[in-house]
N, C-alpha and C positions, 0 to 999 in steps of 0.2 A: 199521421200523414202517410204511413207506409202503404195504406190501401189505395192510394192514388197512383195511377199510371201516368207518368209524365212523358210528354212528347220529346223532351230533351234526352231521354234515356238512350235511344238508338243513335242519336246524333253524337253524343259523347262517346259511346262505345265505338262508333266508327272512327272518331278522331284518335282514340287510344290505340286503335289498330294501325295508325299511320305515324304517330308522333311519340317520342319518348315521354313527353310531359304534356298534360292537358291542364289548363287553368280555367276553372269554373268561376265566373264572376256573377254577381247579382246582389240585390238588396238583402239585408238580414231577414231571416225567417221565410224566404221564398221556397226553401226546401233543398238547398245545396247539400247539406250534410246528409240528409235522407237519401238523396240521389247517389251520393258517393257510396253509401253503404249498400244500396241496391246494386250498384255496378260491381263493387268488390266486397261482398259480404264477409269474406274471410281475411281481408287485408287489414293490417293495423291502421288505425286512424288517430292522428295526434292533433289535438285542438290547441292552437297557439294562444287562445284566450284562457286556457287552463294554466295556472301559474306553474304547476309541476312540469307539465309538458314543455312549456316555453323555456324554463330554466334548463331542463335536460338537453334540449336542442341547442340553445344558445351557448351553453358551456363549451361545446366543440361540435359544430354541425357536421363536419366531415367524418369525425369518429362516430357520431350518432348514425349517420347513413350507412357506415360500414357494418354496424351492428344489426341493421334491419334490411333484410333482403327484399328487393322489389317484388311485387307492387306494394306501394305505401301511399297513404293519403295524408295530406296536411290541410287542416281547416284553418281559415283566417290567416293564411300564410304571410300576408303583408306585415304581420306583427314581428316577423323575424327576418330582417333584411339580409343577415349573414347566411341564412339558409339557402338563398338563391345561388350564391357563389359555390357553395358545397354541392348543390344539385347539378350545376354545370359540370363540375369535375367528375361527379359520379356518373352522369349520363355520357360524358365523352369517353369513358372507359369502355362502354359498349353502345356506341352511338347508333348502331344499326338495329337495336332492340326497341320496338315500340312498347307503349303501355307500361312504363316503369313507375311513374309518379302521377298522382292526381291531386292537384292543389286547388284551394278555393279562396275567395276573398270577397269582402263586401265594401272595399274602398278602392275604386278603380285607379285614382291617380297614383297612390303609393305602390300598388301592385304592378301597374303597367310600367312604372319607373324601374322597379326591381327586375321585371322581365326584360325590358329593353336593354338594361345594363348587363345582365348576366345570362339570359336564356334565349336570346334572339336566334331563330333558326332551329331551336330545339323544342319549341312549345307551340301548341295550338290553343287559342283563346276562344272560349265559348261563353256567351252571356245567357244566363237563365233568368226568365221573368216569372211573374205570378201565374196563377192558374189560367189556362185557356178554357174556353167553354167545354170543349170535348173532355178535358181532364176533369173538370168540376163535376160533369154529369156522366162520367164513365162511358164515353163514346170513343170510337177510333178517330184519328185526325182527319180533317177535311181534305178532299182532293182539290179544293180551290186553288191552292198555292202551286200545285203541280200544273194545273191548267194555265196559270199565269206564266210560269217559267217555260212551259213547252209551247206557249203561244197558241193555245187551243180554246179560244173563247166560246166556241160552239159547245164544248164539253160542259160549260157552266150550267146548261139547262138540265143536265143529268144529276146535278147535286141535290141530295135530299135536304129538306128543311127539318132539322133534328131538334131544334130548341125553339120554344115559344117565347113570346115577349115577356111573360112572367118570369121564366127561368133566367133569361138574359138580364132583366132588370134586377133580379135578386143578386146575380153575380156582380153586376155593376155597383150595386149598393154595398154589398159585403166586401167586395174587393178580391184581389187575387192571392192574398196570403192564405196558405192552406188551413192553418189552425182556426182562425175566426170564421172562415167559410164553413168548415166541417162542423163547427159548433154554433152555427148561425141561429139555431132555435133558442139559444140561451142569450137573450138580449143583454143581460147584465154582463156576461162574459165578453160579448162583442164590444160593448162600450168600454169596459176596463182594458181589454187587450189593445184597442186602437189608441186609447189615451196614454197607456203606459209605453206603447211602442214609440209614439211621437216624443214623449218625455225622455225616454232612454236614448233615442236617436240624437237628440240635441244635447242633453245634459251629460251623456256618457261618451257616445261615439264622436260627436263633433268636438267636444271638449278635449278628448284624447288626440284627435287628429290635428286640431287647430287650437292649441292652448291659449293663444292670445286673442281669439275671437270673442267679441262681445255677445254673449249668449242671449241676453235679453233682446238685443237688436235682431239677432238671427231668428228668435221666436217670432217677432213681429214680421220679419221678412217672410217666414213660412206662411203666416196668415195672409199676407198680401199675395203670395204665389197662388194660394187657393182661390182667392177672389178673382185673380187674373188668369187662372188656368184655362187654356184653350184660346187665349187672346194674344195679340201682339204684345211683346214685352218692351216697354219704354223705360230704359235704364234711368233716364233723367227724372221721370215721374216717380219711380221707386226711390231714387236718391233724395228727392225733395221731401217725400213723405216720411222717410226714415231718418232724415237729417244726416246723411252720410254722402260720400263722394260716389260718382259714377263708377270709378274703378273698383270701389268696395262692392257695389251691386254686382258687377261682372264677376268679382271673386266669389260672392255668395252664390251666384248662379252656377259657377264652375263646381262649387262644393256640392250643391244639391244634385247636379247632374252626375258628378263623380261618385256619389254615394247611392246612385240609382233611384233617387226619389223624383227626379225631374227629367223630362225628355224635351230637348230643344228640336224644333222642326225648322230647318233652314228654308229661306225663301228660294223658290225656283227662279234662277237668274239668267236663263238663256234668253237673250234679248232679241226681240224681233221688231225693234222700234217702239215698243210699248214702255211706258213709264211704270216700273214695277216697285212694289213695296219691298224694301230690303231688310227691314227689321225682322228678327226671328220671332217665331211663334212657339209656344211651348205649353206643357201641361204636366200636372202631377201624375205620375205613371200609375199609381194605384188609386182607383176611384173610391175604394173603401176609406182610405185615409183622407181623400178629398172630401167625401161626404161628412166625415167627422169634423174636419176643420170648418166646413160650411154649416155645421150644426143641422144636418139632415138626419132625421131619426128613424126613417123606414124607407123601404122601396117605394111605398105609395107616396110618401113625402117627396122623394126624389123625382118622380114623374110629374109632380106639380110644381117643382121648384123653378124659379126663373133661370137658373143656370143649367137646367136639365139638358138642353140642346148641346151645350159645350161639353158637359160631362159625358153624355152619350157618344159624342164624336171622339173624345179622347179614349173612351173605352174601346170603341171599334178600331181605332187606329192602332192602339197597343196590341189588340188581338191579332191584327194583320201583321204587324212588325215581328212580334214574337213567333208567330207561326212561320213566317218567311225565314226567320233565322234558323229554324230547325231543318230547313232544306239544305243548309250549308253552301248556299250559292251567293255570290256577291250581288248586292243591290243597294240603291240609295233611295232616300225618301225626302219629300219636300211638301210645302204648301205653296199656293200660288195666289197672289193678289196684285191687281194693278191699282194705280192711284185713282182710277175711276170706279173702284170697288168691285170690279169683276173678280170673282174668287172661285178657286177649286180647293176643297178641303184637304186633299191628300193626293200626292203624285208619286207613284212608284217608278223607278228607273233602273234599268239593267240591260243585260244582253237580250232580254225579251222585249225591249223597247220602252215606251212611256205608257203607263196605265193611269189615267186620271180618275179619281174616285170622289164622288159626292156622298155625304153621309147624312141621312135624314131620320127623324124619329117617327114619322107617320106611316100609315098603312099603304099610302100611294103617293106618288110624286108627279105633279102635273108639269107640262112642258115649260111653263113660265119660270119654273125653279131650276131649270137645267140650261139656261141660256149661256151662262159662263162656261159650263162644261162643254157645250157644243162649240163655243168660240175657241176654247183652248184646243180642242181636238182638231179643229180646222187649221189653226195657226201652226200646230206642231205635228200635223199629219199623223194623228193617232188612229190606229185601226179600229179601236173600240174604247169605250169608257164604261165605268160602273156607277150605278146608284145603289147604295146599300141602305135599305130601310126595313120596315117591319111588315112588308108585304107577305103574302101567303106562298108565292111561288116565283121562280125566275121568269122574266118576260122581257121582250123588247119594248123599250119606251120610244125609241127611234130606230132606224135601220142599223145604227152602230152603237147605241147605248143600251146596256143590259141592266135591268132592275134585278137586284139580287137580295133576297131576304137575309137579314142578319143571322137568322137561324141556320144558314148554310156555312157559316164561318167555322 
């Protein structure tokens, strides 16, 4: 994994130049430990999953920190709650010095609880996702996201199309975890890696975090999530199918999201007299795991699968969100649907305004398929909208809707 250049590298380095502590969050195996070593190759790195490291730290965290001069890295830091109190004391002794500690975690709820209780005001939180297209294929980051933030839609026409449909479909199928993507030529390894990742996630990680959880039910819940990925999530329907309560389903969704397996898209709720759908929409964040759960066995099978449209949409949305995060600028995201079925796949919101985005799998998009996008733009006075598809070059579909090839992301 060390040969991959990650977009997160410069973002985390910038934060370390501003804050005493940076917390790097993300799912297991997305490359957090590798990134930490790339940032501070000579700094000691202690893995809290390692029994010896954990015992040494937990015996007396304050004394441990005194014995190790900063900078220091702590991997899976949520496994040592007492470490956070010691970090606060250590940082406060030289509060003005940035870049003292880099910590990581793969369980957002516990890590965020420890941070909020002990490190508020001392730490920057950065979430790291799976591989972006430019990382997977050794290209520089796209300028698309700067164009959005700087409100320069005209600059989108200068974006090069760097990835073809075959490359993007391969990344969509294999997913964003570096190891299975890099070894994608070995079909047996890929199958074994994804199968064991899912088993380890539930049988080890979820068991450790939530020891009273019924693991068999959570297994079934994960399979239901795969089937409903990219759709509205009806907690009542899930509860009836799994024979559990609605609060239990909401708890399961919180677990899946808090361990970075699931992303919930809230409904855009700015009301202009329209009756809007308020249920959240969501998707499994890694399309490689999603393909495994749906028993899709190749990139070719994926493109012919009945869920292909929803999987592709989730893949593109995750690419956009993760790339926007590397810009270190505040933004929100939504989906939009009225009770009359007018829908926009994805809406970005921030100081740059509203940018509604439709995501299609085809080579071109006709005007009949962008009526909802046009209506949304008129209702909310959006200066421009995007249609992301597999076209060959950027082009105007209407005077204010820009067709953008997915290969520009």
